[in-house]
C-alpha positions as CSV (number, residue, x, y, z in Angstrom):
1,M,-0.1,0.0,0.1
2,P,-0.6,2.7,-1.2
3,N,-2.0,2.6,-4.8
4,L,-1.5,5.5,-7.3
5,V,-3.9,5.0,-10.2
6,M,-3.4,7.7,-13.1
7,E,-6.6,7.7,-15.1
8,Y,-6.5,9.6,-18.5
9,S,-8.5,10.2,-21.6
10,H,-6.8,8.6,-24.6
11,T,-6.5,11.9,-26.3
12,A,-3.8,12.8,-23.8
13,E,-1.4,10.1,-25.1
14,E,-0.9,12.3,-28.2
15,R,0.2,15.3,-26.1
16,L,2.4,14.2,-23.3
17,N,4.9,11.6,-22.2
18,L,2.5,9.7,-20.0
19,Q,5.1,7.0,-18.8
20,G,7.4,9.9,-17.6
21,L,4.7,11.5,-16.0
22,L,3.7,8.3,-14.1
23,Q,7.3,7.9,-13.1
24,D,7.5,11.4,-11.8
25,L,4.1,10.9,-9.8
26,H,5.4,7.6,-8.3
27,Q,8.6,9.5,-7.2
28,V,6.5,11.9,-5.4
29,A,4.8,9.1,-3.4
30,L,8.2,7.5,-2.8
31,D,9.8,10.9,-1.6
32,C,6.9,12.0,0.8
33,D,8.2,9.7,3.7
34,L,4.7,8.4,4.5
35,F,5.0,4.9,3.2
36,D,7.7,2.2,2.9
37,S,9.1,2.5,-0.6
38,R,8.6,-1.3,-1.3
39,D,4.7,-0.8,-0.8
40,V,4.2,2.1,-3.2
41,K,2.5,0.8,-6.4
42,S,1.6,3.0,-9.3
43,R,-0.2,2.3,-12.6
44,S,-2.1,3.9,-15.3
45,H,-5.6,3.3,-17.1
46,R,-6.6,4.9,-20.3
47,Y,-10.1,5.7,-21.1
48,H,-11.7,5.7,-24.6
49,Q,-15.2,6.7,-23.5
50,W,-15.8,9.7,-20.9
51,L,-18.0,12.6,-20.4
52,I,-17.2,16.0,-18.8
53,G,-20.0,18.4,-18.0
54,E,-21.9,19.6,-21.2
55,R,-18.6,19.4,-23.4
56,G,-18.8,15.8,-23.3
57,D,-15.7,14.0,-24.6
58,T,-14.4,17.2,-26.1
59,E,-12.4,18.0,-23.0
60,D,-9.5,15.6,-22.0
61,F,-8.5,14.8,-18.6
62,I,-5.9,13.3,-16.1
63,H,-7.2,12.1,-12.7
64,I,-5.2,10.7,-9.9
65,H,-6.9,8.2,-7.6
66,F,-4.5,7.8,-4.7
67,E,-5.5,5.0,-2.2
68,L,-3.6,4.7,1.2
69,L,-4.4,3.0,4.5
70,A,-6.1,5.1,7.1
71,G,-4.1,6.6,9.7
72,R,-2.4,9.7,7.9
73,S,-3.4,13.2,9.2
74,M,-5.4,15.6,6.9
75,E,-2.4,17.9,6.6
76,Q,-0.1,14.9,5.3
77,K,-2.8,13.9,2.5
78,Q,-3.1,17.6,1.6
79,V,0.6,18.0,1.2
80,L,0.8,14.9,-0.8
81,A,-2.3,15.8,-3.0
82,D,-0.6,19.2,-3.6
83,A,2.7,17.7,-4.6
84,L,0.9,15.3,-7.1
85,L,-1.1,18.1,-8.5
86,A,1.9,20.3,-8.9
87,V,3.6,17.5,-11.1
88,L,0.4,17.3,-13.2
89,Q,0.4,21.1,-13.5
90,Q,4.2,21.2,-14.6
91,Q,3.9,18.5,-17.3
92,A,0.1,18.5,-18.4
93,S,-1.0,22.2,-18.1
94,H,-2.5,21.9,-21.7
95,I,-4.9,19.1,-20.5
96,S,-8.4,20.4,-19.6
97,S,-9.0,18.8,-16.4
98,L,-6.3,17.8,-13.9
99,T,-7.6,16.3,-10.5
100,V,-6.4,14.4,-7.5
101,N,-8.4,12.5,-4.9
102,M,-6.9,10.9,-1.8
103,V,-8.9,7.8,-0.5
104,D,-8.5,6.5,3.0
105,M,-8.9,2.6,2.9
106,D,-10.1,0.8,6.1
107,K,-7.3,-1.0,7.8
108,A,-9.8,-3.6,9.2
109,C,-11.0,-4.6,5.6
110,F,-7.6,-4.4,3.6
111,R,-6.0,-7.7,2.9
112,K,-2.7,-8.3,1.3
113,L,-0.8,-11.5,0.2
114,K,2.8,-11.4,-1.2
115,N,3.9,-14.5,-3.1
116,I,7.5,-14.3,-2.9
117,T,9.6,-16.3,-5.4
118,L,13.2,-16.8,-5.1
């Protein structure tokens, strides 16, 4: 834990380096000192169908969905969200909608299994 999921409209692919952006967002999560670096997981998901307000699919977007186990302070989550948004603004200011959502996960319900191969 945590999980960073970068969701984006497929139109963004033509306009920026998404792998580089994902790597930079991942680095923010590694550098924030809130998590064991071995537990940080980042991935992206491209969308071909989306609608935004009355403009439908004419606006592109990048949305960061960041799940973390409950227990961090509001201030810690705000600082991390601001740092993630700053990276988005630096690299994707030409994308219409840039958003970050921090989501607390219930520790009592979270399960994890690591299969270790040697």
